[in-house]
C-alpha positions in Angstrom: 80.4 -33.3 39.9 83.0 -35.7 38.4 84.4 -38.6 40.4 87.9 -36.9 40.5 86.5 -33.7 42.1 84.4 -35.8 44.5 87.5 -37.7 45.6 89.4 -34.5 46.0 86.7 -32.9 48.2 86.6 -36.1 50.3 90.3 -36.2 50.8 90.5 -32.5 51.7 87.7 -32.8 54.2 89.1 -35.8 55.9 92.6 -34.3 56.1 91.2 -31.1 57.6 89.3 -33.1 60.3 92.5 -35.2 61.2 94.6 -32.0 61.3 92.1 -30.5 63.8 92.4 -33.5 66.0 96.2 -33.5 65.8 96.2 -29.8 66.6 94.0 -30.3 69.6 96.2 -33.2 70.8 99.4 -31.2 70.2 98.2 -28.1 72.1 97.0 -30.2 75.1 100.5 -31.7 75.8 103.0 -29.7 78.0 106.0 -28.5 76.0 108.5 -27.9 78.8 109.4 -29.2 82.2 107.7 -26.3 83.9 104.5 -27.1 82.1 104.8 -30.8 83.1 104.9 -30.0 86.8 101.9 -27.7 86.4 103.6 -24.3 86.7 103.3 -23.3 83.1 106.0 -21.8 81.0 106.8 -18.2 81.6 106.7 -16.3 78.3 108.7 -13.4 79.7 105.9 -10.9 79.1 105.3 -8.7 82.2 102.8 -5.9 82.6 102.4 -3.5 85.5 105.6 -5.0 87.1 104.0 -8.1 88.5 101.5 -9.3 85.9 103.2 -12.1 84.1 102.0 -14.2 81.1 102.3 -18.0 81.2 101.8 -20.5 78.4 99.4 -22.9 80.0 97.5 -25.7 78.2 93.8 -25.2 77.4 91.4 -26.4 80.1 90.3 -30.0 79.7 86.6 -29.1 79.5 87.4 -26.7 76.7 89.4 -29.4 74.8 86.5 -31.8 75.2 84.1 -29.3 73.6 86.4 -29.2 70.6 86.4 -33.0 70.4 82.6 -33.1 70.6 82.5 -30.6 67.7 84.7 -32.8 65.6 82.6 -35.9 66.5 79.5 -34.0 65.5 81.0 -33.0 62.2 81.9 -36.6 61.4 78.4 -37.8 62.3 76.9 -35.1 60.2 79.0 -36.1 57.2 77.8 -39.7 57.6 74.2 -38.7 57.8 74.0 -35.8 55.3 75.7 -34.7 52.1 79.1 -33.1 52.4 81.7 -35.6 51.2 81.7 -35.1 47.5 79.0 -37.0 45.7 78.2 -39.1 48.8 74.6 -38.2 49.7 74.6 -39.4 53.3 72.9 -42.5 54.7 69.7 -40.6 55.3 69.3 -39.7 51.6 68.4 -36.1 52.4 68.6 -33.4 49.8 67.5 -29.8 49.6 65.5 -30.6 46.5 63.8 -33.6 48.1 62.9 -31.5 51.2 61.5 -28.8 48.9 59.4 -31.2 47.0 58.0 -32.8 50.2 57.1 -29.4 51.7 55.7 -28.3 48.4 53.5 -31.4 48.1 52.2 -30.9 51.6 51.4 -27.2 50.9 49.7 -28.1 47.7 47.5 -30.7 49.5 46.4 -28.1 52.0 45.7 -25.6 49.2 43.8 -28.1 47.2 41.5 -28.8 50.2 41.0 -25.1 50.6 40.2 -24.5 46.9 38.0 -27.5 46.6 34.7 -25.5 47.2 35.6 -23.2 44.3 36.2 -25.9 41.7 32.6 -26.4 40.7 31.9 -22.6 40.4 31.9 -20.7 37.2 34.1 -17.6 36.8 31.1 -15.4 37.1 30.0 -17.2 40.3 33.5 -16.8 41.7 33.5 -13.1 41.0 30.3 -12.8 43.1 31.5 -14.9 46.0 33.1 -12.9 48.8 35.3 -15.8 50.1 36.5 -16.5 46.6 37.4 -12.9 46.0 39.3 -12.7 49.3 41.4 -15.7 48.2 41.8 -14.3 44.7 43.0 -11.0 46.1 45.8 -12.7 47.9 46.8 -14.5 44.7 46.7 -11.3 42.8 49.0 -9.5 45.3 51.5 -12.3 45.2 51.5 -12.9 41.4 50.1 -9.9 39.6 50.5 -6.7 41.6 54.1 -6.3 40.7 53.1 -5.2 37.2 49.4 -4.2 37.5 49.7 -2.5 40.9 48.1 -3.6 44.2 44.8 -1.9 43.1 45.0 -3.3 39.6 45.3 0.2 38.2 48.3 -0.7 36.1 51.2 1.6 35.1 52.9 2.7 31.9 53.2 -0.4 29.7 51.0 -2.5 32.1 47.2 -2.5 31.5 44.8 -1.1 34.0 42.5 -3.9 35.1 40.1 -1.7 37.1 38.2 -0.5 34.0 36.2 -2.0 31.2 38.9 -1.6 28.6 40.3 -5.0 27.5 43.1 -5.3 25.0 42.6 -9.1 24.4 38.9 -9.4 25.3 37.0 -9.1 28.5 34.8 -12.2 28.5 35.6 -14.9 31.1 37.1 -17.4 28.6 39.5 -14.7 27.1 40.7 -13.6 30.5 41.3 -17.2 31.6 43.3 -17.8 28.3 45.3 -14.6 28.9 46.3 -15.7 32.4 46.9 -19.3 31.4 49.0 -18.8 28.3 50.2 -15.3 28.6 50.1 -12.7 25.8 52.7 -11.4 23.4 51.9 -7.9 22.0 53.9 -6.4 19.1 53.3 -3.2 17.2 55.8 -2.9 14.4 57.8 0.4 13.9 56.3 2.6 11.2 59.0 5.4 11.1 60.7 4.1 8.1 57.5 3.5 6.2 55.7 6.7 7.0 58.6 9.1 7.2 58.8 12.0 9.6 55.9 14.0 8.1 53.7 10.9 7.8 54.3 10.0 11.5 53.3 13.5 12.6 50.2 13.2 10.5 49.2 9.9 11.9 49.8 11.2 15.5 47.5 14.1 14.8 44.8 11.8 13.4 45.1 9.3 16.4 44.7 12.3 18.8 41.4 13.3 17.1 40.1 9.7 17.4 40.2 10.1 21.2 38.8 13.6 21.2 42.1 15.4 21.7 43.0 18.7 20.0 45.2 18.4 16.9 46.0 20.2 13.7 43.0 19.5 11.5 44.8 19.7 8.2 47.6 17.4 9.5 45.0 15.0 10.9 43.2 14.9 7.5 46.3 13.7 5.8 46.9 11.2 8.6 43.6 9.5 8.1 44.6 8.2 4.7 47.9 6.9 6.1 46.0 5.4 9.0 43.5 3.6 6.8 46.3 2.2 4.7 48.8 1.1 7.4 47.0 1.0 10.7 43.4 -0.1 10.1 44.3 -3.7 9.5 44.9 -4.1 13.3 43.1 -1.1 14.9 40.1 -1.1 12.5 38.9 1.7 10.2 37.1 3.2 13.2 40.1 2.9 15.4 38.3 0.8 18.0 40.9 -1.9 18.0 40.8 -5.7 17.5 41.0 -7.9 20.6 41.8 -11.0 18.4 45.3 -9.5 17.8 45.6 -7.4 20.9 45.3 -4.1 19.1 44.0 -1.5 21.5 41.0 0.8 21.1 42.3 4.3 20.1 39.0 6.1 20.5 38.8 6.2 24.3 40.9 7.8 27.0 42.7 4.6 28.1 46.3 4.6 26.9 48.9 1.9 27.7 51.9 4.1 27.1 50.5 7.6 27.1 48.4 9.8 24.8 50.5 13.0 24.5 52.0 13.8 21.1 55.6 13.0 22.0 54.7 9.5 23.4 52.4 8.7 20.4 55.2 9.7 18.0 57.6 7.5 19.8 55.1 4.6 19.7 54.5 5.0 16.0 58.1 5.5 15.0 59.6 2.7 17.0 56.7 0.3 17.7 56.0 -1.3 21.0 56.6 -4.8 22.4 54.9 -6.2 25.5 54.7 -9.6 27.1 52.6 -11.0 29.8 54.1 -14.3 31.1 52.0 -17.5 31.2 50.8 -18.5 34.7 48.9 -21.7 33.8 51.6 -24.1 34.6 52.8 -22.2 37.6 49.4 -21.6 39.3 47.2 -24.4 38.0 43.6 -24.2 36.7 41.8 -23.4 40.0 44.0 -20.4 40.8 43.9 -19.1 37.3 40.1 -19.2 37.3 40.1 -17.3 40.6 42.4 -14.6 39.2 40.3 -14.3 36.1 37.2 -13.8 38.3 39.1 -11.2 40.3 40.2 -9.3 37.2 36.5 -9.2 36.1 35.5 -8.1 39.6 38.1 -5.3 39.4 36.8 -4.2 36.0 33.2 -4.2 37.3 33.7 -2.4 40.6 36.9 -0.5 39.9 38.5 -1.8 43.1 
């Protein structure tokens, strides 16, 4: 905020406070001779023949409540931010309070996580208390995409099986959670043409044991070997080093039906898992990696 705007806000605030005080003083004074002697000014409004309206000043106790409110406002503006860039004599701020509370929470969390620090990922996966803690972390940070049971969804990997797109060893899972992953399959529609896409779809379906046109699949194999094997391998079993999925099993990230496969090959796919290392810290990341391995081992 510039100094000009700060001064403007200060002036407007002070003027409004003074105007409230003046208004209270003005309304508390009698305006006519009748009001001065305590009778109140007759407004001339009459209901039910004998119910008359008078213009009487506000009760003193009510006025003093307003004055106390004004005094409280002035005191607040002295102690806390509210007058432009003036931060108040207490030096309080929302950001400062947040950092203080965050530091206190982190200190408690660090004490709770301390017993897990010396354990390996495999040991964490076998520890009941560690898995209970990791489950809470998973629900708060991972379930939005992978589901509360880790079963995944279309475009989000199923963690409750042994199929790993980027590798299922402890180090790979820790790296995935820490730094995130960026998956990108290029579009092949323009390269293969409509007939070529259909042929590759048929061949990919046969790799996973699905029914497909044999002649079409035979033509698709040559196209697959030329264009797709560099990532998925000649056998179609994938390549975790680049995040290329295994095409020979029944686990599909986007779906295995012909229409979905055609869409995938024609237009490509892009997926991103955000990095959680900086957000969660090493101890929590290792707990989540252990939980993912636990899910893969037990299925729940």
